[in-house]
C-alpha positions in Angstrom: -0.2 -0.2 0.3 2.7 3.0 1.1 4.5 1.9 -2.4 0.8 2.8 -4.6 0.6 5.9 -2.0 4.2 6.9 -3.1 3.6 6.3 -6.7 -0.2 8.4 -6.2 2.0 11.0 -5.1 4.5 11.1 -7.3 2.0 11.2 -10.7 0.5 14.5 -8.4 4.4 16.1 -8.5 4.7 15.4 -12.4 1.2 16.7 -13.0 2.5 20.1 -11.2 4.9 20.5 -12.7 3.5 19.9 -16.2 1.2 22.9 -14.8 4.4 25.0 -14.0 5.9 24.2 -16.8 2.9 25.5 -19.2 2.8 28.7 -17.2 6.1 29.5 -17.4 4.9 29.9 -20.6 3.3 33.1 -20.4 -0.3 30.5 -20.0 -2.6 29.6 -18.0 -4.1 26.1 -18.1 -6.8 23.8 -17.4 -7.1 20.4 -16.5 -9.6 17.5 -15.9 -9.4 15.1 -13.0 -12.2 12.9 -10.9 -12.2 12.2 -7.5 -12.2 8.2 -7.2 -11.9 7.0 -3.4 -8.8 4.4 -3.1 -7.1 2.3 -5.9 -7.0 1.7 -8.6 -7.7 5.5 -9.8 -8.3 4.3 -13.5 -10.3 1.1 -14.3 -11.9 0.4 -18.2 -15.2 1.4 -16.7 -13.6 4.8 -14.7 -11.7 5.7 -18.6 -14.8 5.5 -20.7 -16.7 7.7 -18.4 -13.7 10.1 -18.4 -14.0 10.3 -21.9 -16.8 10.6 -22.0 -17.1 14.0 -19.4 -13.6 14.9 -21.8 -16.3 15.1 -24.8 -18.6 17.0 -22.9 -16.6 19.5 -21.4 -14.5 20.3 -25.2 -17.7 21.3 -26.7 -18.8 23.3 -23.5 -15.5 25.8 -23.4 -15.5 25.6 -27.2 -19.6 26.8 -27.0 -18.6 29.5 -24.3 -15.6 30.8 -27.2 -12.7 29.7 -24.2 -9.6 29.9 -26.5 -8.2 26.5 -25.7 -4.6 26.2 -28.1 -6.0 21.8 -28.3 -4.0 21.4 -30.3 -1.2 21.2 -27.4 -3.2 18.9 -24.8 -2.5 15.9 -22.7 -3.9 13.2 -21.9 -3.1 10.5 -20.6 -3.2 7.9 -17.3 -1.1 7.2 -14.9 -1.5 6.5 -11.0 -3.8 9.2 -9.6 -6.2 7.9 -12.7 -6.8 9.8 -16.1 -5.7 13.1 -16.7 -6.2 15.9 -18.7 -4.1 19.1 -19.1 -3.8 21.9 -22.3 -2.7 25.3 -22.1 -5.8 28.8 -22.6 -5.2 31.3 -25.4 -2.9 34.2 -24.1 -5.6 36.6 -24.9 -7.6 34.5 -22.0 -8.2 37.1 -19.1 -10.7 37.0 -17.2 -10.2 33.9 -15.5 -12.5 34.0 -12.3 -14.8 33.8 -15.4 -14.0 30.9 -16.7 -14.1 29.5 -13.6 -17.4 30.7 -12.4 -18.1 28.7 -15.8 -16.4 25.0 -14.8 -17.9 24.7 -11.2 -20.7 25.6 -13.6 -19.9 22.8 -15.9 -19.8 20.7 -12.3 -22.3 21.5 -10.7 -24.7 20.9 -13.7 -23.4 17.5 -14.7 -25.0 14.4 -13.2 -21.9 12.9 -11.2 -19.8 16.8 -11.2 -19.3 15.8 -7.6 -17.4 13.4 -8.9 -15.3 15.7 -11.4 -12.4 18.6 -11.0 -12.0 21.0 -13.2 -8.9 23.0 -12.5 -6.9 26.3 -13.7 -4.2 27.4 -12.9 -2.9 31.0 -14.0 -0.4 32.4 -15.8 2.2 32.9 -12.9 1.8 29.4 -11.8 -1.3 29.8 -9.3 -4.2 28.1 -8.5 -7.4 30.0 -9.5 -10.1 29.3 -6.8 -13.6 30.7 -5.8 -13.8 29.4 -2.5 -16.2 27.3 -2.7 -16.4 23.5 -0.8 -18.0 20.6 -2.2 -20.4 18.6 -1.1 -19.7 14.5 -0.5 -21.0 12.6 -2.9 -21.9 9.8 -1.5 -24.0 12.0 2.0 -24.9 14.9 0.2 -24.8 16.5 3.3 -21.9 17.4 4.0 -18.4 19.1 2.5 -16.4 16.7 0.9 -14.0 17.6 3.1 -15.4 16.8 6.3 -15.8 12.9 4.8 -12.5 12.5 4.2 -10.9 14.2 7.7 -13.8 12.0 9.1 -13.9 9.0 6.6 -17.2 8.7 7.2 -17.8 6.1 4.2 -15.1 3.3 4.0 -14.0 3.0 0.7 -15.7 -0.3 -0.1 -18.8 1.1 0.7 -18.3 4.7 -2.0 -16.2 2.5 -4.7 -19.8 0.4 -5.1 -21.4 3.6 -5.2 -19.4 5.0 -7.4 -18.9 2.2 -9.9 -22.9 1.7 -9.6 -23.2 5.9 -10.4 -20.7 5.4 -13.2 -21.7 2.6 -14.7 -26.0 3.5 -14.7 -24.4 7.4 -16.1 -22.8 5.3 -19.0 -25.3 2.8 -20.0 -28.2 5.9 -20.1 -25.9 7.8 -22.8 -24.8 4.3 -24.7 -28.4 4.5 -24.7 -29.2 7.6 -26.2 -26.3 7.6 -28.7 -27.9 3.7 -29.7 -31.6 4.8 -29.8 -30.8 8.3 -31.7 -28.8 6.5 -34.4 -31.5 3.3 -34.8 -33.8 6.4 -35.0 -31.7 7.8 -37.9 -31.7 4.4 -39.6 -35.7 3.7 -39.8 -36.4 7.2 -41.5 -33.4 6.4 -43.9 -34.9 3.1 -44.8 -38.1 4.9 -45.5 -36.0 7.5 -47.9 -34.4 5.0 -49.5 -37.5 3.2 -50.5 -39.9 5.8 -51.4 -36.9 7.0 -53.8 -36.0 4.1 -55.1 -37.3 4.5 -59.3 -38.2 3.1 -61.0 -40.7 0.8 -58.9 -43.4 -1.6 -60.9 -46.6 -0.2 -59.1 -45.1 2.1 -56.4 -44.4 5.6 -56.0 -41.3 6.5 -56.9 -39.9 9.8 -57.2 -40.8 10.8 -60.3 -43.9 8.4 -60.9 -46.8 7.3 -58.4 -47.3 4.4 -59.8 -51.2 2.6 -60.0 -51.5 5.1 -57.4 -53.8 8.5 -57.7 -54.0 9.6 -54.5 -50.6 9.9 -53.6 -47.0 10.8 -54.9 -44.0 10.9 -53.7 -44.1 14.7 -51.8 -47.1 12.8 -49.2 -44.4 10.0 -48.9 -41.3 13.0 -47.6 -44.3 14.4 -45.8 -45.9 11.3 -44.2 -42.3 9.8 -43.6 -41.7 13.0 -41.6 -44.5 13.0 -39.4 -44.3 9.2 -38.0 -40.7 9.1 -37.4 -40.9 11.3 -34.9 -42.0 8.4 -32.9 -39.3 6.8 -33.8 -36.8 7.2 -31.1 -39.6 6.6 -28.8 -40.3 3.5 -29.3 -36.5 3.2 -29.9 -36.4 4.0 -26.7 -38.8 1.9 -24.9 -37.6 -1.0 -25.4 -33.9 -0.2 -25.0 -35.4 0.6 -21.8 -38.0 -2.9 -21.1 -36.1 -4.7 -18.6 -39.4 -7.1 -18.4 -39.1 -10.7 -18.4 -42.4 -11.8 -20.6 -42.2 -9.0 -23.8 -46.0 -9.9 -24.6 -45.7 -7.4 -21.8 -44.9 -4.4 -24.1 -47.6 -5.0 -26.8 -50.0 -2.8 -25.3 -47.4 0.3 -25.0 -46.5 -0.5 -28.7 -49.7 -0.4 -29.5 -50.7 2.5 -28.6 -47.4 4.2 -29.8 -48.2 3.2 -33.2 -51.9 4.1 -33.0 -50.1 7.4 -32.5 -48.0 7.9 -35.9 -51.3 6.0 -38.1 -53.2 8.8 -36.7 -50.5 11.6 -37.1 -49.5 9.6 -40.4 -53.7 10.1 -42.0 -53.8 13.7 -40.3 -50.6 14.3 -42.5 -51.9 12.7 -45.4 -55.4 13.5 -45.2 -56.6 10.5 -45.1 -54.1 7.8 -47.2 -52.8 5.4 -46.0 -49.0 5.7 -46.8 -47.1 3.4 -44.1 -49.5 1.5 -41.7 -47.1 -1.4 -42.7 -44.3 0.7 -42.1 -45.1 2.2 -38.4 -46.1 -1.8 -38.3 -42.9 -3.4 -39.0 -40.2 -0.7 -38.0 -42.0 -0.5 -35.2 -41.4 -4.1 -33.8 -38.5 -3.9 -35.8 -37.2 -0.5 -33.7 -37.9 -2.3 -30.2 -36.5 -5.2 -30.9 -33.3 -3.8 -31.7 -33.0 -1.7 -29.2 -34.5 -4.1 -26.5 -31.6 -6.7 -27.9 -28.6 -3.5 -28.0 -28.8 -3.3 -25.1 -28.5 -6.1 -23.6 -25.4 -6.8 -25.7 -26.4 -9.0 -27.6 -28.0 -8.3 -31.2 -27.8 -11.0 -34.1 -30.2 -12.6 -36.3 -30.8 -15.1 -34.3 -32.4 -13.4 -31.2 -33.3 -10.7 -33.4 -36.6 -13.4 -34.3 -36.8 -15.0 -31.4 -37.7 -11.7 -30.1 -40.4 -11.5 -32.5 -41.8 -14.9 -32.1 -42.1 -14.4 -28.9 -43.8 -11.4 -28.5 -46.2 -11.9 -31.3 -47.2 -15.3 -30.9 -50.5 -16.3 -32.4 -51.3 -13.1 -34.0 -52.6 -14.0 -36.7 -55.4 -16.3 -35.3 -55.9 -14.2 -32.1 -56.8 -10.7 -35.0 -57.4 -12.6 -38.4 -59.1 -16.4 -37.5 -61.9 -13.3 -35.0 -64.0 -10.7 -34.6 -62.6 -8.4 -31.8 -64.6 -5.6 -32.4 -68.2 -5.0 -34.1 -67.4 -3.6 -36.5 -67.6 -4.8 -40.3 -64.4 -6.8 -41.4 -60.8 -5.4 -42.2 -59.3 -6.2 -45.8 -57.0 -8.3 -43.8 -60.0 -10.4 -41.9 -61.3 -10.9 -45.5 -58.3 -11.4 -47.3 -57.5 -14.5 -44.4 -61.1 -16.1 -44.3 -60.3 -16.3 -48.7 -57.0 -17.4 -48.7 -56.3 -19.2 -45.1 -52.3 -19.1 -44.8 -51.4 -17.1 -47.9 -54.0 -14.5 -46.8 -51.9 -13.5 -43.8 -50.6 -11.1 -45.0 -48.4 -8.5 -42.5 -50.0 -10.4 -39.2 -48.0 -13.8 -40.3 -45.0 -12.4 -41.5 -44.2 -10.4 -37.8 -45.4 -14.1 -36.1 -43.0 -16.4 -38.8 -40.4 -13.8 -37.4 -39.7 -12.2 -40.5 -38.8 -14.6 -43.3 -39.0 -12.6 -46.4 -36.8 -10.2 -44.8 -34.1 -12.1 -43.3 -34.7 -15.6 -45.4 -35.0 -13.2 -49.2 -34.2 -9.9 -48.7 -31.0 -9.8 -46.5 -29.1 -12.3 -48.0 -29.6 -10.3 -51.8 -28.4 -6.5 -49.6 -25.4 -8.4 -48.3 -24.5 -9.8 -51.6 -24.6 -7.4 -53.8 -23.4 -4.8 -51.1 -20.9 -7.3 -48.7 -18.8 -5.1 -46.7 -18.2 -1.5 -48.5 -19.5 1.1 -44.8 -21.3 3.2 -46.8 -23.0 2.5 -50.3 -22.6 4.4 -53.4 -26.1 5.8 -55.1 -26.0 4.2 -58.4 -24.9 0.8 -55.8 -28.1 1.1 -53.1 -30.6 1.9 -55.7 -29.4 -1.7 -57.6 -29.2 -4.0 -54.2 -32.6 -2.4 -53.8 -33.7 -2.9 -57.1 -32.5 -6.8 -56.2 -33.9 -7.2 -52.7 -37.7 -5.6 -54.1 -37.4 -8.5 -56.9 -36.6 -10.8 -54.6 -39.3 -10.0 -52.2 -41.9 -9.6 -54.8 -41.0 -12.6 -56.0 -41.3 -14.8 -52.8 -43.9 -12.3 -50.8 -48.3 -13.3 -51.1 -49.2 -9.9 -50.6 -52.6 -9.1 -49.1 -53.0 -5.3 -50.7 -53.0 -7.6 -53.9 -54.6 -10.8 -53.1 -57.4 -8.4 -52.0 -58.0 -6.7 -54.6 -56.4 -8.8 -57.3 -57.1 -12.6 -56.8 -54.5 -15.1 -56.7 -53.8 -15.6 -60.0 -52.7 -12.1 -60.2 -50.3 -12.8 -58.1 -49.1 -15.5 -59.0 -48.2 -14.7 -62.1 -46.6 -10.9 -60.7 -44.5 -13.4 -58.8 -43.3 -15.2 -61.3 -42.4 -12.0 -63.3 -41.0 -10.7 -60.4 -38.6 -13.9 -60.2 -37.9 -13.7 -63.6 -37.3 -10.1 -63.7 -34.8 -11.0 -60.4 -33.1 -13.6 -62.5 -31.8 -11.7 -65.8 -28.5 -9.6 -65.3 -29.4 -9.3 -61.5 -32.5 -7.3 -61.6 -30.9 -4.9 -63.3 -32.7 -2.1 -64.3 -32.7 -1.8 -67.8 -34.0 -5.2 -68.6 -36.2 -6.1 -71.1 -39.0 -7.8 -67.5 -37.7 -5.2 -65.2 -39.7 -3.3 -68.3 -42.4 -6.5 -68.4 -42.8 -6.0 -65.0 -43.8 -3.2 -64.9 -45.7 -3.2 -68.0 -48.0 -5.8 -66.2 -49.4 -3.6 -62.7 -49.7 -0.1 -64.8 -51.8 -2.9 -66.8 -53.4 -4.1 -63.6 -53.2 -1.4 -61.4 -51.1 -3.5 -59.2 -50.1 -1.5 -55.9 -47.2 -4.8 -53.9 -47.5 -1.5 -50.7 -46.8 -5.0 -48.7 -43.5 -5.2 -50.4 -42.4 -2.4 -50.8 -42.7 -2.1 -46.3 -40.8 -5.0 -46.0 -37.6 -3.5 -48.4 -37.6 -0.7 -46.2 -37.7 -3.1 -42.8 -35.0 -4.7 -44.5 -32.8 -2.3 -45.4 -32.8 -1.0 -42.2 -32.5 -4.0 -40.3 -29.3 -4.8 -42.8 -28.2 -1.8 -41.2 -28.3 -2.7 -38.3 -26.8 -5.8 -38.7 -23.8 -4.1 -40.1 -23.2 -1.9 -36.5 -24.7 -3.5 -34.0 -24.3 -7.1 -34.4 -21.5 -8.8 -32.2 -21.5 -5.5 -30.6 -19.0 -5.3 -27.4 -19.8 -4.8 -23.5 -19.2 -0.9 -22.5 
């Protein structure tokens, strides 16, 4: 223990010398350290926290236009823990004002009492406000009093610090993850509708088989429903129930809110109802699995199946409300399992996505970190055709019947097999004309394309996600 104490004291002496060297050059300095009880003063957990706080501090200083020479900064770990030191610009004269700002940073931070942002002037003297920090552990005494009286054991203090820092980092990690998942979901919707041309579907230049919606309608709708994506992701990230089915009522509520917002924005036009359903479950599930650091295709499929159970029988096989039959109920009644639509897809763990769409996306895009416009459009065209060749789209079944659906699936498979689904091939043009002639819009396949792209991006960023 004596050796550890000597090393800590030596590290503090070296830090003092570094500050004095900056002062000797005629400049004040700023440092960031942490108040960690006991030893070791730095662990992987503490270091992760320190780096996170350091980035917050840098943004804070820049936002207040504090002249900081970041090109000369020092970030290191010694026996006294993590340490940041940086010279301040010579033009900075009012260090008392800066001290007030750094204390504001500490006091507004959730774990600010573990932090010390110190200033040393150009004469080598510490800049102090004379204020004493309250004890982090009991919150009713100055920290220096508790330390001198040894009111808290090191074991107790370390346990509290570890718990608080772990909880803080988990929350911050959740913020980053949920914001990212929301962005990926919106990106997927925008790329799906922008893919041009598409057989029977709204794209950038054509409304396909639709007369009540166009490209602008989809952009407006996507913008409105995307405001709920982060809410769903956060719900998934924070969900801790043992039974995933317990999440369904809240998910349904969020989905209904999104549908109401969509219809209000589009004046009654259904642009994204299927996408809301698919992306809602996908956002929740991916966030839930990432929070537990166990995202994988196998885990995703299992969660989706567990949550939905016998969804088809419950929602299509019997009347829930005293109203006329929905299109989905009629389709299921006419065609049985082939008429299950999107509910059947979810209940089975989204096979259109994992068995048909993702293999195409992986094959065409490969391990590229970013796709060019041309590559992405080629990949999405092939993926859409793969989905259409497999999917018993209930929209088409309900409106056009089984024979038309079968011909559409056959034409899609042929177009996919010719030149890898290239948009210029004659079979692709034949498919487009077929949709035009029969006024077919494979909207269910378009929704599956969007969610497939979302999951492809999630897989690339979060599969086998490491522990913090």
